[in-house]
GUFI-925511 format. One record per residue (C-alpha): residue number from 1; x negated, y, z. Coordinates in nm, 2 decimals, decimal comma. Example, Ala and Ser with C-alpha at 12.3 -4.5 7.8 and 13.67 -1.06 7.14 Angstrom:
2
+-----+--------+--------+--------+
|  nr |     px |     py |     pz |
+-----+--------+--------+--------+
|   1 |  -1,23 |  -0,45 |   0,78 |
|   2 |  -1,37 |  -0,11 |   0,71 |
+-----+--------+--------+--------+
This chain:
158
+-----+--------+--------+--------+
|  nr |     px |     py |     pz |
+-----+--------+--------+--------+
|   1 |   1,71 |   1,12 |  -0,78 |
|   2 |   1,40 |   1,34 |  -0,73 |
|   3 |   1,12 |   1,13 |  -0,60 |
|   4 |   0,75 |   1,20 |  -0,55 |
|   5 |   0,44 |   0,99 |  -0,58 |
|   6 |   0,21 |   1,01 |  -0,28 |
|   7 |  -0,08 |   1,25 |  -0,31 |
|   8 |  -0,29 |   1,34 |  -0,01 |
|   9 |  -0,06 |   1,43 |   0,28 |
|  10 |   0,25 |   1,55 |   0,09 |
|  11 |   0,48 |   1,29 |   0,26 |
|  12 |   0,39 |   1,40 |   0,62 |
|  13 |   0,68 |   1,47 |   0,84 |
|  14 |   0,57 |   1,64 |   1,16 |
|  15 |   0,91 |   1,62 |   1,34 |
|  16 |   0,89 |   1,43 |   1,67 |
|  17 |   1,07 |   1,10 |   1,69 |
|  18 |   1,36 |   1,06 |   1,92 |
|  19 |   1,36 |   0,79 |   2,20 |
|  20 |   1,48 |   0,51 |   1,96 |
|  21 |   1,22 |   0,59 |   1,70 |
|  22 |   0,91 |   0,59 |   1,92 |
|  23 |   0,84 |   0,21 |   1,92 |
|  24 |   0,97 |   0,14 |   1,57 |
|  25 |   0,68 |   0,06 |   1,33 |
|  26 |   0,89 |   0,17 |   1,03 |
|  27 |   0,98 |   0,51 |   1,19 |
|  28 |   0,61 |   0,56 |   1,26 |
|  29 |   0,51 |   0,47 |   0,90 |
|  30 |   0,79 |   0,69 |   0,76 |
|  31 |   0,67 |   0,98 |   0,97 |
|  32 |   0,30 |   0,89 |   0,91 |
|  33 |   0,25 |   0,88 |   1,29 |
|  34 |   0,13 |   0,52 |   1,30 |
|  35 |  -0,23 |   0,59 |   1,25 |
|  36 |  -0,22 |   0,34 |   0,97 |
|  37 |  -0,33 |   0,40 |   0,62 |
|  38 |   0,00 |   0,28 |   0,47 |
|  39 |   0,01 |   0,41 |   0,11 |
|  40 |   0,34 |   0,56 |   0,01 |
|  41 |   0,44 |   0,45 |  -0,34 |
|  42 |   0,74 |   0,69 |  -0,36 |
|  43 |   0,91 |   0,92 |  -0,12 |
|  44 |   1,17 |   1,19 |  -0,09 |
|  45 |   1,33 |   1,37 |   0,20 |
|  46 |   1,54 |   1,07 |   0,30 |
|  47 |   1,34 |   0,76 |   0,21 |
|  48 |   0,99 |   0,62 |   0,18 |
|  49 |   0,86 |   0,32 |  -0,02 |
|  50 |   0,55 |   0,12 |   0,06 |
|  51 |   0,40 |  -0,22 |  -0,01 |
|  52 |   0,51 |  -0,51 |   0,22 |
|  53 |   0,22 |  -0,63 |   0,44 |
|  54 |   0,30 |  -0,99 |   0,35 |
|  55 |   0,41 |  -0,97 |  -0,01 |
|  56 |   0,64 |  -1,24 |  -0,15 |
|  57 |   0,54 |  -1,17 |  -0,51 |
|  58 |   0,30 |  -0,95 |  -0,71 |
|  59 |   0,53 |  -0,66 |  -0,65 |
|  60 |   0,69 |  -0,65 |  -0,30 |
|  61 |   0,79 |  -0,31 |  -0,16 |
|  62 |   1,00 |  -0,19 |   0,13 |
|  63 |   1,23 |   0,11 |   0,09 |
|  64 |   1,29 |   0,26 |   0,44 |
|  65 |   1,50 |   0,55 |   0,56 |
|  66 |   1,29 |   0,82 |   0,73 |
|  67 |   1,54 |   0,82 |   1,02 |
|  68 |   1,61 |   0,51 |   1,23 |
|  69 |   1,91 |   0,33 |   1,08 |
|  70 |   1,98 |   0,00 |   1,24 |
|  71 |   2,26 |  -0,14 |   1,02 |
|  72 |   2,38 |  -0,15 |   0,66 |
|  73 |   2,69 |   0,07 |   0,70 |
|  74 |   2,60 |   0,35 |   0,48 |
|  75 |   2,70 |   0,29 |   0,11 |
|  76 |   2,54 |   0,61 |  -0,03 |
|  77 |   2,21 |   0,54 |   0,16 |
|  78 |   2,20 |   0,17 |   0,04 |
|  79 |   2,27 |   0,29 |  -0,32 |
|  80 |   1,99 |   0,54 |  -0,29 |
|  81 |   1,76 |   0,28 |  -0,15 |
|  82 |   1,83 |   0,05 |  -0,45 |
|  83 |   1,76 |   0,34 |  -0,69 |
|  84 |   1,42 |   0,41 |  -0,53 |
|  85 |   1,35 |   0,03 |  -0,55 |
|  86 |   1,41 |   0,03 |  -0,92 |
|  87 |   1,21 |   0,35 |  -0,96 |
|  88 |   0,90 |   0,20 |  -0,79 |
|  89 |   0,92 |  -0,11 |  -1,01 |
|  90 |   0,94 |   0,11 |  -1,32 |
|  91 |   0,64 |   0,32 |  -1,19 |
|  92 |   0,45 |  -0,01 |  -1,15 |
|  93 |   0,54 |  -0,10 |  -1,51 |
|  94 |   0,77 |  -0,40 |  -1,42 |
|  95 |   0,96 |  -0,44 |  -1,75 |
|  96 |   1,19 |  -0,73 |  -1,67 |
|  97 |   1,44 |  -0,59 |  -1,42 |
|  98 |   1,64 |  -0,90 |  -1,45 |
|  99 |   1,36 |  -1,10 |  -1,28 |
| 100 |   1,38 |  -0,91 |  -0,94 |
| 101 |   1,52 |  -0,97 |  -0,60 |
| 102 |   1,65 |  -0,68 |  -0,39 |
| 103 |   1,81 |  -0,73 |  -0,06 |
| 104 |   1,81 |  -0,73 |   0,32 |
| 105 |   1,75 |  -0,98 |   0,59 |
| 106 |   2,05 |  -1,05 |   0,80 |
| 107 |   2,03 |  -1,01 |   1,18 |
| 108 |   1,89 |  -1,18 |   1,38 |
| 109 |   1,64 |  -1,27 |   1,11 |
| 110 |   1,52 |  -0,92 |   1,05 |
| 111 |   1,17 |  -0,88 |   1,19 |
| 112 |   1,20 |  -0,50 |   1,23 |
| 113 |   1,54 |  -0,35 |   1,35 |
| 114 |   1,52 |  -0,06 |   1,11 |
| 115 |   1,72 |  -0,08 |   0,78 |
| 116 |   1,48 |  -0,18 |   0,51 |
| 117 |   1,53 |  -0,30 |   0,15 |
| 118 |   1,30 |  -0,56 |   0,01 |
| 119 |   1,21 |  -0,50 |  -0,36 |
| 120 |   1,04 |  -0,81 |  -0,51 |
| 121 |   0,92 |  -0,88 |  -0,87 |
| 122 |   0,88 |  -1,10 |  -1,05 |
| 123 |   1,12 |  -1,32 |  -0,87 |
| 124 |   1,03 |  -1,62 |  -1,09 |
| 125 |   0,68 |  -1,62 |  -0,95 |
| 126 |   0,77 |  -1,62 |  -0,58 |
| 127 |   0,60 |  -1,89 |  -0,37 |
| 128 |   0,79 |  -2,17 |  -0,20 |
| 129 |   0,75 |  -1,98 |   0,13 |
| 130 |   0,88 |  -1,66 |  -0,03 |
| 131 |   1,18 |  -1,84 |  -0,18 |
| 132 |   1,28 |  -1,96 |   0,17 |
| 133 |   1,27 |  -1,60 |   0,29 |
| 134 |   1,40 |  -1,41 |  -0,01 |
| 135 |   1,53 |  -1,66 |  -0,27 |
| 136 |   1,89 |  -1,72 |  -0,38 |
| 137 |   1,93 |  -2,01 |  -0,14 |
| 138 |   1,80 |  -1,82 |   0,16 |
| 139 |   2,04 |  -1,83 |   0,45 |
| 140 |   1,92 |  -1,50 |   0,60 |
| 141 |   1,86 |  -1,28 |   0,29 |
| 142 |   2,15 |  -1,10 |   0,13 |
| 143 |   2,12 |  -0,91 |  -0,20 |
| 144 |   2,18 |  -0,54 |  -0,22 |
| 145 |   2,48 |  -0,61 |  -0,46 |
| 146 |   2,65 |  -0,83 |  -0,20 |
| 147 |   2,58 |  -0,58 |   0,08 |
| 148 |   2,75 |  -0,31 |  -0,13 |
| 149 |   3,04 |  -0,53 |  -0,23 |
| 150 |   3,11 |  -0,63 |   0,13 |
| 151 |   3,08 |  -0,27 |   0,25 |
| 152 |   3,33 |  -0,15 |  -0,02 |
| 153 |   3,58 |  -0,43 |   0,03 |
| 154 |   3,54 |  -0,52 |   0,41 |
| 155 |   3,38 |  -0,20 |   0,54 |
| 156 |   3,11 |  -0,42 |   0,70 |
| 157 |   2,85 |  -0,68 |   0,62 |
| 158 |   2,91 |  -1,03 |   0,73 |
+-----+--------+--------+--------+
């Protein structure tokens, strides 16, 4: 996977968003049209990775498709998102890749209706609040492994 670290305006995409994209904050960030100063950690033609505004641990990043994707139906895209998540952790010198959480919030508990992967490390240092949202006992958080398993066996996420 060829990814790039953000420097200056390299990640800019000047294509205009379609009707569904205009109000989506993640579409605006991915296309750098939000007026925000969101720093891209990694990016490629399909995905961007940036820090979560309300981090659940020292390292908490979101991997987001540049185009508006509302559901987790795309196995190759989810796999590529996971790969970029691991890449950003390696770039940030996270060495214990067994102490991470990667996954998605299940609807209706997703705050932004745009597919986004949470990448969190170290999982062992998450606060109680973060454990409720992203921990192993969370009702509304499903790991990337479970998403891929369900997509492969059931062709959908339940």
